[in-house]
N, C-alpha and C positions, 0 to 999 in steps of 0.2 A: 144661561145657555152654554156655559163653558163645558159642562158635562157632555152635552149633545155634540159639540164640536170635537171634543176629545174622542168620543165614541166613533165618529166618522173617520177621524184621523187614524185611530187604531185599526179600524176595519180596512183602511188602505194598506197599512203595514201587513195585516194578515193576508190580504190579497196578493201583495208583492211576494211574501214568503211562500204562498201557495204556487205562484208562478215559478219560483226558483225550485221548489220541491218537486213539482211534476216534471219540470225540464230535466232535472238530474235523474229522476226515477225512470223516465223513458230511456235516457242514455245508459243508465245502469242495466236496464233490460237488454239493450243492444250489445253492450260490451260483454255481458254474461250470458247471452242467449236465453233470457228468462222466459219470454212469452212467445209470440208468434214465430220469431226466427228459429226457435227451438225445434219446431216440427221439421223444418228443412235440415237443420243440423243433425237431428236425431235420425232422419231417414237417409242422409247422404251416404253413409258407409254401407247401408243395406242395398243401395243401387250402384255400388262400385265406386263411389266418390270418396276416397280417403282424403281427409281434410285436416286443417289445422285451426278449426274453430273451437272456441270454448263452449262447453255444453253442461250447464249447471242447473237447469230448471228443477226446482224442488216441488213447487206447486204453482198455482196461479199467482200473478202479481199481487192481487188484493190480500191474499192470505200471508204471503211472505213479508210484504211491507207492514201488514198489521202486526206480525210477530216482532219485527225489528223495532217498530215504533213503540210497541207496548213495552218491550224490554227497556228501551231508552227512557220512556216516560215513567215507568215504575222506578227505575234506578234514580232518575232525577228527583222524583217525588220523595223517595226515602231520604236522599241527601238534603233536600230542602227542609224536611222535618227536623233534621239535625242542625242545619246551618242557619236557618232563619232566626231562631232565638238568639243567636250570637250577634246578629246585626239587625235588631228590631226596627231601627230607624231607616234602614236602607235594605229592604229585603231583596231588591233586585240584584244586589251584589252576590247574594247566595245563588241566585239563578245563573249568574255569569259563570260560576264554578260548577254547579250541579248539572246543568244541561249538557255542556260538552263532555263531562265525565260519563253521564248516562248514555250519550250517543256513542262514545268510544267503546263502552261495553257491548252495545248492539253491533258495532262494526266488527268486533272480534268474533262474535257469534256468526255474523254474516260471512266472514272469511272461512270459518270452520265448515259451515254448511256448503259453501261454494267448493271447497276442496273435496269434501266427501261426495258431493253430488257429481262433480265433474269426473272424478276418478271412478266412482261406482258406475255411472252411465257408460263411460268409455270402456271400462273393463267388461261390461255386459255385451259389448259389440266385438269381442275378441274373435268370434267366429267369422266376422266380416273383415278381419285383418286391419282394424282401426287401432293404431297405437296410441299410447298416452305420451304426448310430447311434453317433457318437463319444462322446456322453455315457454311453451304456451301456458302451462299451468302457472308457473311463477310470474310470467309477464302480464297476466291478466288479473292477478289478485289485487294489486295496488289500484288499478283503475276501477275495479268493481267496488273495492272498499271505499275509495274516495267519493265516487258518485253516490254510493249508498249512504255514506256519512252525511253528505250535503242534504240528501232527501230527508233522512231521519232527523237531522239537526233542525231543519226548517219546520217539519211537522211537530216536533217536540216544542219548539218555540211557539208555534201557533197554539198548541194545547195549553202552554203556560200563560200566554197572553189572554186566551179566552177564559181560562179558569179564574184569572185575576183581573178581568176586564173592568169591572166596576171600581176596584181599588186603583187601577191605573188611570181611569177616567175621572176619579174624584168622588165616586159614590159606591161604596162597597156593596150596596144592595143589588147592584147589577152584576155581581160575580156569578159565574156559571155554576149551576148546582152540581154538575158532574166533576169528579176529581180528575186531576191531570192524566193519570194512566188510562182512564176510560176514554177521555177525549183523544189521547194519542192513538188508542186502538181504533176508534171510529175514523179518525182522519187517515190512519194508515191504510185501512180498507179502502177509503175513498180515493186516495192518491194512487193506489194500485189499480183500482177499477178504471179511473180516468186514463192512467198511463197505458193500460191494456187495451181499452176500447178505442181511444184516439190514437195512441202511439202505434198500434198495429198496422195502420195504413201508411205510416211513415217510418218503417223500421229498417229501411235499407234494402228493399228488394231490388232497387236499381243497381246496387252493388253486388248482390248475390245472383241476379239474373240479368246480366248485361245483354245477353243474346236474345232476349224476348222483346217484341215491339211494345212501345209505350201505350198504356191504356188497355192492353189485351187482357190483363188479369193473370192470375197464376193458377193454371189448371192443375188438378191433382197429379197428372202425369209428369209435371215438372218438379214436384216436390222431391227434394233430395238432390236434384241436379244443380247444385250450387256452383257458381263460377268461382274457382279457387285461386285465380291468379290476379294479383294486384299489379300496380305500376312498378313496384320494387320488390318483386318476389311473390311468394305464396301468401294469399290473403288470410288474415285473422280477424277476430271480432274487433280488434282495435282499429282496423281500417274502416269498419262499418260505423263504429261510434263516432269517428272523426267526420264521416260523411253526414250522419244524422244530426250532429251538433249544429249543422248549418241551417236546417229547417225542421226536421222531425221533432227534435227535443223542444225548441222554442215554441213550435206550434202546439205541442201537447201541453206545455206549461201555460201557454196563453189560454187554452181551453179551461184548465182547472182554475187559473187565476180569475178569469171572467165569471165562472160559475160562482166562486166564493164572493166576488165583488158584488154581482147582481143580487145574489141571495141575501147577503148581509144588508146591503143598502135597501133592498125591498122591505126587509123587516124593520129597519130603523126609520125609513121614511113613513111606513105605515104607523109606527108607534108615535112619531112626531106629529103626523097629521091628526091622529086621534087624541093627542095631548096626554099620552099614557106614560111617557118617560118620567121617572121619579122627580126630575128637576122641574118639570113643567107645572104640575098641580100647585106647587107652592106659589106660583105667580098668579093663580086665579084669585078672584075677589072673595071666594068662599073656601071653607075647608072641605076638601073632598071626603066623602064617606065611602063605605064599602060598595054601595050601589053604583056610585060614580066610577070607582075603580074598575068594577066589573064591566060596566058599559063601555068605558074607555078601552079596556082590554079586548072586548068583542069588536069594537070599531077599528082598533089597530090591526086585528086579523083581517077584517074586511078590506081595509085600505091596502094592506100588504098583498092580498090576493089580486086586487085591482092593478096595483103597480106591477106585480109579477106577470099578469096577463098582457099588460102593455109592453113589457120587455120582450115577452115571447113573440107577440105580434110583430114588433119591430125587427127582431132577429129573423123571423120567417120571411118577411118582405125583403130584407137585406140579402138573405141567402138566395131567394129566387132571382133577384136582380143580378147577383154575382154569377150564379150558374148560367144564366142566359148570356151574360157578357162573355164568359169563358167559352161556352160552346160556339158562340158566333165568331169569336176571335180565333180559336184553335180548331174548329171543325168537329165533326162527329168522332166518336171513339173508334178505334180499329175494330173491324168486325161488325160494327153497328149498321 
């Protein structure tokens, strides 16, 4: 049963890395105005609000994170092909070198795209008298790069662990069939999608729209009318990311981490209940044949679906109880 225990342990590691990855992904989108905040920043100058916000959205978060993670994963994979033969008895030592170098390459590309996007977008607003502040440009590049580095590093590490999961758990037959670059691409899209969908509701509107009542929502007429003044001068995106780090980032990371945790555990529990894991048939009093393996595989899928439905039902009930408690405690929303 040691293989099964190691599988569950590595899944916990993957879930923890997912939590860190999506936390920093959400904060990176805040400091660089990558997702929803970009609509307000982009429109601000057009409605007469000259500002000092960084404005770099190149595409949606899923596509941009997929690009950075794929670059990091591909670079790390190439380095692993060269370094692993040098240390065949401890291949993880090659990963310690290859993954950070691959992520560093992605971080440099991230910086280049951030510079060109911010300068290009701001220059396109010249008719609205929006200047390019060099201190804003220089001051935001390091926070953008470091937050993006953490996201890409965690995603690349997840892809490496998953592609070598069987080897790490003691049974190479459980290694993922997808190569590291492809897994990095898939996880990059996923972390960007979760950060965009969950993070958008916690991206710092309380900082950008301080004059609006809580719970009112942000009507289209307010878009662009950002609050430009902070406690110590004119507000920038660095003020917003500091605010979001208290709740928005961790909340988004928790969402992604729980999704990964529940999904992986659902699959593993289903495989264990159906006695499908490769370590389990060896304990049976007979030698399993192809028909047994097929039946066990089908039953593992059935058990996985059942466990997944149970998790969904528990989350729905918990959400209903929580929402009722919140509405009873804080009253109806403004305007309701």
